Legacy VTK file of the C-alpha trace (Angstrom):
# vtk DataFile Version 3.0
C-alpha trace
ASCII
DATASET POLYDATA
POINTS 188 float
6.912 11.842 -66.654
6.301 14.269 -63.813
3.741 13.345 -61.134
0.672 15.495 -60.663
0.131 17.519 -57.521
2.074 17.439 -54.297
3.519 14.193 -53.033
1.641 12.584 -50.162
2.755 13.616 -46.716
3.373 10.387 -44.803
3.268 12.311 -41.518
-0.298 13.414 -42.257
-1.275 9.881 -43.232
0.194 8.538 -39.988
-1.691 11.173 -37.946
-4.965 10.385 -39.707
-4.577 6.616 -39.310
-3.682 7.047 -35.642
-6.717 9.285 -35.126
-8.939 6.800 -36.977
-7.625 3.956 -34.814
-8.370 5.971 -31.668
-11.888 6.775 -32.880
-12.562 3.178 -33.857
-11.385 1.991 -30.440
-13.746 4.445 -28.793
-16.796 4.097 -31.036
-16.432 1.021 -33.250
-16.870 0.894 -37.004
-20.461 2.115 -37.017
-19.567 5.084 -34.808
-16.416 6.014 -36.730
-16.829 9.550 -38.021
-14.565 11.153 -40.608
-15.401 14.531 -39.033
-14.032 13.417 -35.650
-11.012 11.749 -37.272
-10.206 14.984 -39.110
-10.609 17.018 -35.934
-8.453 14.631 -33.887
-5.754 14.521 -36.604
-5.805 18.297 -37.086
-6.541 18.084 -40.812
-9.406 19.040 -43.089
-12.014 16.437 -44.026
-11.059 16.997 -47.655
-7.519 15.851 -46.831
-8.943 12.545 -45.621
-11.386 12.125 -48.497
-8.639 12.802 -51.066
-6.693 9.838 -49.718
-9.583 7.596 -48.666
-12.859 8.310 -50.510
-14.975 6.571 -47.859
-14.931 5.298 -44.314
-14.468 1.779 -45.722
-11.232 2.770 -47.482
-9.984 4.472 -44.324
-10.619 1.305 -42.322
-8.871 -0.751 -45.015
-5.829 1.519 -44.651
-5.890 0.874 -40.906
-6.042 -2.884 -41.451
-3.220 -2.688 -43.999
-1.145 -0.759 -41.474
-1.768 -3.388 -38.796
-0.908 -6.321 -41.046
2.213 -4.667 -42.441
3.552 -4.618 -38.884
3.881 -8.429 -39.147
6.278 -9.169 -41.998
6.852 -12.593 -43.465
10.348 -12.932 -44.893
11.247 -16.624 -45.195
14.825 -17.468 -44.221
14.800 -21.113 -45.227
14.074 -22.341 -41.708
10.315 -22.939 -41.997
9.655 -23.765 -38.356
11.420 -20.619 -37.210
9.782 -18.547 -39.968
6.303 -19.816 -39.122
6.939 -19.502 -35.399
8.037 -15.886 -35.830
5.102 -15.169 -38.129
2.565 -16.582 -35.664
4.324 -14.834 -32.755
4.206 -11.556 -34.714
0.474 -11.872 -35.311
-0.054 -12.786 -31.653
1.930 -9.730 -30.541
-0.008 -7.470 -32.912
-3.309 -8.835 -31.615
-2.132 -8.370 -28.042
-1.200 -4.739 -28.717
-4.682 -3.665 -29.778
-7.973 -3.943 -27.910
-10.013 -7.071 -28.592
-13.020 -4.870 -29.309
-11.097 -3.182 -32.128
-10.239 -6.548 -33.697
-13.880 -7.607 -33.353
-15.051 -4.357 -34.984
-12.578 -4.749 -37.848
-13.693 -8.352 -38.424
-17.346 -7.274 -38.235
-16.703 -4.389 -40.649
-15.152 -6.833 -43.112
-18.243 -9.036 -42.844
-20.793 -6.204 -43.144
-19.142 -3.751 -45.525
-18.491 -5.345 -48.941
-15.594 -3.018 -49.856
-13.839 -3.677 -46.548
-14.417 -7.420 -46.923
-13.005 -7.504 -50.443
-9.991 -5.485 -49.349
-9.318 -7.644 -46.296
-9.603 -10.832 -48.320
-7.242 -9.460 -50.995
-4.747 -8.365 -48.362
-4.803 -11.726 -46.601
-4.812 -13.679 -49.872
-1.390 -12.277 -50.715
-0.032 -13.050 -47.234
-1.708 -16.470 -47.174
-0.185 -17.374 -50.552
3.334 -16.364 -49.441
3.142 -18.405 -46.234
1.569 -21.374 -48.066
4.364 -21.248 -50.646
6.998 -21.383 -47.903
5.251 -24.401 -46.377
5.033 -26.112 -49.775
8.773 -25.588 -50.281
9.533 -26.915 -46.789
7.431 -29.993 -47.525
9.236 -30.535 -50.836
12.564 -30.250 -49.012
11.418 -32.862 -46.479
11.564 -30.365 -43.610
7.867 -30.577 -42.766
5.277 -33.335 -42.969
3.958 -33.638 -46.511
0.519 -34.973 -45.533
-1.191 -31.630 -44.916
-2.457 -28.980 -47.304
-0.254 -25.866 -46.798
-3.283 -23.564 -47.024
-4.972 -25.443 -44.192
-1.800 -25.263 -42.101
-1.902 -21.455 -42.453
-5.594 -21.464 -41.499
-4.844 -23.571 -38.426
-1.985 -21.365 -37.289
-3.653 -17.988 -37.808
-7.267 -18.995 -37.195
-6.413 -20.395 -33.773
-5.149 -16.977 -32.677
-8.366 -15.219 -33.659
-10.454 -18.000 -32.070
-8.643 -17.575 -28.762
-8.841 -13.799 -28.934
-12.477 -13.466 -29.992
-14.162 -16.615 -28.664
-12.426 -18.164 -25.664
-10.559 -15.119 -24.359
-7.648 -17.340 -23.357
-4.201 -15.722 -23.481
-2.100 -15.798 -26.629
1.253 -15.913 -24.891
4.608 -17.212 -26.203
4.021 -20.646 -24.637
0.723 -20.950 -26.507
2.346 -19.853 -29.776
5.092 -22.495 -29.390
2.520 -25.189 -28.568
0.352 -24.124 -31.511
3.235 -24.328 -33.985
4.363 -27.705 -32.603
0.805 -29.063 -32.586
0.106 -27.878 -36.122
3.414 -28.793 -37.739
4.231 -31.872 -35.689
7.643 -32.694 -34.252
10.757 -31.866 -36.247
11.669 -34.603 -38.666
15.147 -36.075 -38.543
LINES 1 189
188 0 1 2 3 4 5 6 7 8 9 10 11 12 13 14 15 16 17 18 19 20 21 22 23 24 25 26 27 28 29 30 31 32 33 34 35 36 37 38 39 40 41 42 43 44 45 46 47 48 49 50 51 52 53 54 55 56 57 58 59 60 61 62 63 64 65 66 67 68 69 70 71 72 73 74 75 76 77 78 79 80 81 82 83 84 85 86 87 88 89 90 91 92 93 94 95 96 97 98 99 100 101 102 103 104 105 106 107 108 109 110 111 112 113 114 115 116 117 118 119 120 121 122 123 124 125 126 127 128 129 130 131 132 133 134 135 136 137 138 139 140 141 142 143 144 145 146 147 148 149 150 151 152 153 154 155 156 157 158 159 160 161 162 163 164 165 166 167 168 169 170 171 172 173 174 175 176 177 178 179 180 181 182 183 184 185 186 187
């Protein structure tokens, strides 16, 4: 079967998402304008609306782009895998302005379509990380007393708490301490 229309131009998508990120940094979710994004990206508004029918879908694409920058590919060494995962999230959060993260979180809370999309995106990631923890527990590599889903919440939630509430740094030393504190010492 032959596809309909022209294939998507990934270069255009990258330009639009970059322009949207810049606009969101400058004006927040409420001030994000598809007109300004189109102008900044050098494309027609119709180009944007063909790919993302609303501002909410455009923001979801931005969030998807940010989360895809932090892969989770278990190697069989759960402490290393979780440490790298948490460090990757910390690095991603450090690379973008706190106000942007706050606006994205607020958009997910206020805009039902963004919220549903964010929850679906994180549900998949959460399930994969929880599954790796469950396997590590079954293999006796991690303490079996804790619910794997709560371990993921503790690891990831602590990063957002520090970023959005306390403002304390999320540096490599903190990430190591967080993983050790959450998972406990290595078992012999």
